N, C-alpha and C positions, 0 to 999 in steps of 0.2 A: 504493500500500500504506500510506503513512504517513497518508493521509487516513482510512483506516478504523480505525486503532490507537485513537483516542479512543471511536468507537462500541463496539468490542469491550470496552473497558475498562468503559464505562458499563453494559453489559448483563451483566456477568459474574455478578451476584448479583441474581437476581430472587426471592429467598426460597426458595431449594433445600431448606432443612431441612424445610419444611412439606410439601413434595412427595414426600419420600422415604419408603420403607417403614419401617414401625415398627422392624423388626428391625435396620436400620442404626444405631439408637441404641446398640447393643451392640457395634458395630465400634470398634476402637481401633487405631491405628498400632502395630506391633510395637516394643517397647522395644529389642530387638536390631537391627532394621533401622535404627531411628534412631541408635543407637549406633554402627552401622558407618560413618555419615557422619562421625562425630568419629575413629573409629579409622583412616580413610583418610588422615589428616593424615601427612606423611612422616616426622615425628619421634615419632610416637605408637607405643608398644608395646602391641599390642592382644591381649587374652585374652578379648575379647567374643564374636566370632562362632564358630560351630561350623564352622570352615573347615578343609577338608583341606589339606595342604602343596601348594601350586602347583607347586613344582619338581619334583614327582614325578607330575604329570599326564603319562598316556602319549600325548604329542602326535605322536610319530612313528608309533605304532600306529594312531591316529586317521586320521592322512594317508593311510597305507597302505590302511586299511578304506574311507574315503571314495572314493579312487580306484578300488578294486576293485569296489564296490557300483555306482558310477556307469557303470564300464567295462561290467560283466557284467549288471546287473539295474537299470539306471537308469530304464527306463520303469516298471517297478513301484515303485521307490524313491520316485519323485516323484508317484506317484498316490495317490489316496484308498485307505485300507485299512480292514479290519474294525475294528469299535469294541472288540472283545475283545483285539486285539493280534496282533502277527505271530507266526505258529505256530512257526517255527523257534526264535525266541527264547523262547517259552514252553515249548518242549520242553527247551531248555537249562536253564531254571529249574527245571522239575520234576525233572530229572536232578541238578541241583545242590542243591536243597532235600532230596533224598532222603538225603543225607549227614548230614542232622540228623533224620531219621526223618519228615520231612513228605512223605508219599506221596500224590500227587494226580494227577489227569488234566488235560489242557489246558483243559477246560471249567471247571476250578475256580480258574483263573488269569485275572486281568485286568490289562493293562498300563495304568499311569497316568502322568500328566505330573507325576512326583515324588510322594513320599509325601504331601506336602501336599494334592494333588488327591485321594489316596486318602481322607484324613481329611475332606475337603470332602465327597465322595460319601457317606462313611458318615453325616455330618451330615444330608445331604440326604434319605437314605433311612430313617434311624432316628429323627431328633430332631424332636420337635414342640415348639412354644412351651412351657416350663416343664417339659419332661421332664427328669428327673433322670439326668445322666451321672455315673457314680462314678469317681472318679480318685485318684491319690495326692496328697498335700500335702507338698511341691511337685510339679508335673507339667510337662509339655513345653508351652511357650508356644504353639507352632504349632497344637496340638490345641485349646487355649483360643480362638485366633483363629477356627479353622474353625468351631467349634460355637457360639461367640457369635453368629455370624451367623444361626444358626437358633433363637437364643433359649433355649439350654440352661440348665438349673439344675444347679448342681455339689454332689454329696454327696461329701466328701473323706475320705480314710483317711491317717493319718500315716505317715510313713516312718521306719524306724531303720536301723542300719547293714546290715541284711539285706533292705532293701527294704520293700515294702508290708506294713503289719501286718494281714495277711489276717484274723485271728481277730476284727478289729473289723467285717468285712464284714456278718455276719449281723444285728447290731443295726440297721445302716443299711436293710438290705433289709426287716426286720421293721416299721421305723419308716416307710419311704417305699416305697409301692407303684407310683410312677410311673417307676421306673428303666427305662432302655432298655439300658444295658450298662455293663461295667466296663472301663475303659481301663487297660492295663498296659504299661509299658515294661520287660521283665524283664531285659535284658542291658545293663548299663552306662548305667543310667538317666540321662536327660538331664532336670534337670540334676545329679542327685546322684551320678551315676557308679557307683552300686552295683547288685549283681546279686541277683536273686530266687533263693534257693535252691530244690532240687527240692521239698523237703518243703513249702514254701509254695506252690509250683506245684500240687502234688497237692492241697493243702487248698483252694486256689481252685477247682479243678476240681470238687471234692466239694461245695463250697458252691454253684457255679453249677448243678450238677445238681439239687441239693435245690431251689433257688428258680427253676429254669428261666431262668438268666440267660446272656446273651450276652457273650463275652469279645472285646475287641479288643487283640490282641497286636501291638505296633509293635515292630519289630526293625531298626532301621537300622544298628546297630554290632555285631550278633552275631559277624561274621567277624573282627572287630578285637580278638581276644583275645590278651593279652600273656602270661599265666600262668594256671595252673589248667586244668581240663577244661571242655569244653562241657557245658551243662545242657540236658536235654531240653525242647524247645520246648512251650509250653502247647498248641499246635495238634496236636501228636502225642498229647497226653493227652486232648483233647476236640475232635476234628475236627468233630463235628456241630453245635458251637456257638461255634467260634472263628473269627474273621476275623484273618488273618495279613498284616502289611505289612512289606515290606522295599525296598531301594532300591539303584541303582548309585551314589548320589551320594557315598558315602563309600569307594568301591573304585575306580570309574572316574573319574568327575568330576560335580560337582554340576550344572555347566552343560548337561549334556544332559537334564536333567530327566526321568530314567526310573526308574521304580519299578513295583511290582506288589503286588496283593492276591490272596490266597488265601482262598477261602471255599466253603461249601457251594454248589452249582450254583444252587439257587433265589435265593440272595442274589447271586451273581455277575450272574444275569439282570437282576436289578433294578438293581444298581449300573451295568450296561452301559446300561440306558435312562436312568439319571441322567447318565452320561457323554456319551450321545449328545446330550442337551440342553445340555451344557457346551462341548464341542469336537469332536464326532463321533467322534474317534479321536486317539490319541497319534501323532506324526509318524512316517509309515512309513520315512523315510529314516534318522533316528536309530535306530530300532529295529533297521533292517538293518545299520547300521554296528556297533551295539553287538554284535549277533549275531555278525558277521564277526570282530570282535576276540575274542569269547568262544569261538568255535568253533576259533580258532587255538591255544588252550590257554594263553593269555596271562594270564587272570585270576588264575588259582591263583598263580603266582609273583608277579604284581604284589602281590596281597594279603599274602603272606608278607613281601615286601620293606616294605611299608607297616607291617606290624606290628613288624618290627625298628626302624624309624625312629620310630614313635611310642611304642614302648617305651621307647626312650631318652630321648625328650622327656618322657614321663610321669615317669620317674625323675629327670630334671634339675628338674622342677618341684617334686617331693616333696623333693628335696635342698634346693632353694632355699627352700622355705616353712619346712623345719626350721631352716635357717640364719638366715633373716631376719625371721621373723614373731615378734611378741610372744607371751608364754606363754599368754595367754587364748584364742588362735586355736587351732582344730582342724580336722581333715579326714579323711575315710576314705580307704582305699587301694584305688582301683579297679583291677580285673583286666584292664581294656580300654576300649575306647571312646575319647572325645575330652575329657572334662570331669573336673574336680575341683570338689567343693563344699565351700566353706570356711566354717565357722561362726566369727564374730568374737566379741568382747567384747560384753555387752549394753550397753556405754556407746557403741558405734559403730552408728549407723544407716547402713546401706549405700546406701540411696537418697540421703542428704544426703552421705555420704562420697565418692560417685563424683565430685562436682565437685572436691574436693581431689585425688583420684587423677588426674583428666584434667590438672589443672594440673601434676601431676608428670609428665605424659606416659606414663600408663599406664591403660588402660582394662579394665574388667570387666562383667558384668551384675549388678546388684544382685538379690538373691533375691526380692523382692517381685513381680518380673515373672511368676514361675513359680507364683503362688499366686492361685487363682480370687478375683475380687473384692478384689484387693489385701489379702488377709486375713492376711498373714503374711510371713516371710522378711526382716524388717527388719535381722535381724542375720547375714545370710549373703550369699555371693556364688558365682557360676558362673565358673570360669577354665577357658579352652581351652587344651590343651597342644599339639595337633597342628600349629598354623599356624607357630609360631616356632621357630627353631633354638635349640640348648641355651644358648649364650652369650646370646642375646636374651632367653630365659626367665628366667635368672639375674639379668639386669639389671632386667628388669620386675618381677620379685618383690622385688628389693632396694628399688626405688623403691616399691613398694606397701608394703613393710614399714616404711620410713622414714616414710611418711605416716601409717600407722596408729599407730606409736609417738608421733608428734607429736600425733595426735588424742588418745591415751589420757593425755597429760601434764597 
């Protein structure tokens, strides 16, 4: 084996860049994934990842479900399955979503390997090179990563404290006829934490119908509401032109990589074809395990418990920010989700400030990561409050505040 190592090293690079597809030039490593390497240091307090609290993962329930599935349906669970997904799980999802007014049949649902695969499949089906994707400014980094691979072009709309400024959408549609869809995270936006009110959702649907526009409604955090009332999903308002995405990552566990897309049947059929070329189907075993857990009635109480814990952690971060941050810093008050969006003084460039923060053993995601083309966000940062306990949150915000005050001197 040792005799081969020099040969392997010698032929590692044969000029790979020239051999790759042109679309790979738009692929970049995720700032968040790179930051997580730093955040894994044992003495680092991390607000960087969108991580659920691991101490509340339902490990016992997964053990019981795995045992039950293998004992009673093992031959089915370990076999290939339909690309569309495991029918009993889809039935559970259809019933679950009906609570929010999303009324669909099983053929309207596709099970995916996490919402990230859903975004990738949407890119594969909808996005041609230089096609215009309309999104907020800032927007979800994972969506940008998914669609950069298909050479998307971004037309952006600013956010205020009530979400995407929908009234700016017609000007974009009038000026650019190459649009494919508008991408919206209406509930507890990542990274901004804000929720799009019903009036703006209705206005979005009105504009979408006027311009024959497709809407992508990405809703991974909708169940994690800590105050206020649920807002009508966009899909309910415009089911004929909306694709709705959600996931088990924030309620059961992210490691199972289990999510779903709801869409009109002709689009589901095309997404299924795209998925078949990617992975044939989402793992049968993990779908059956998740379904077993859900059918036992566990999920509702588990989400309720998570909401209580995350509510406390959100409040702990809001209190710590108010106590430790300099006066120039501001932030909205999210009603749910996992994130706070912090706006700093114009004298602080958060891309550069990150180095000083990590030296103080606290990590965050600088705002520029959420802007297409690095076109903004230099005076903002995203903080996650779900992962750390209250006392750790207070210490981390204290460190961040000290470092920021020193930067402003």
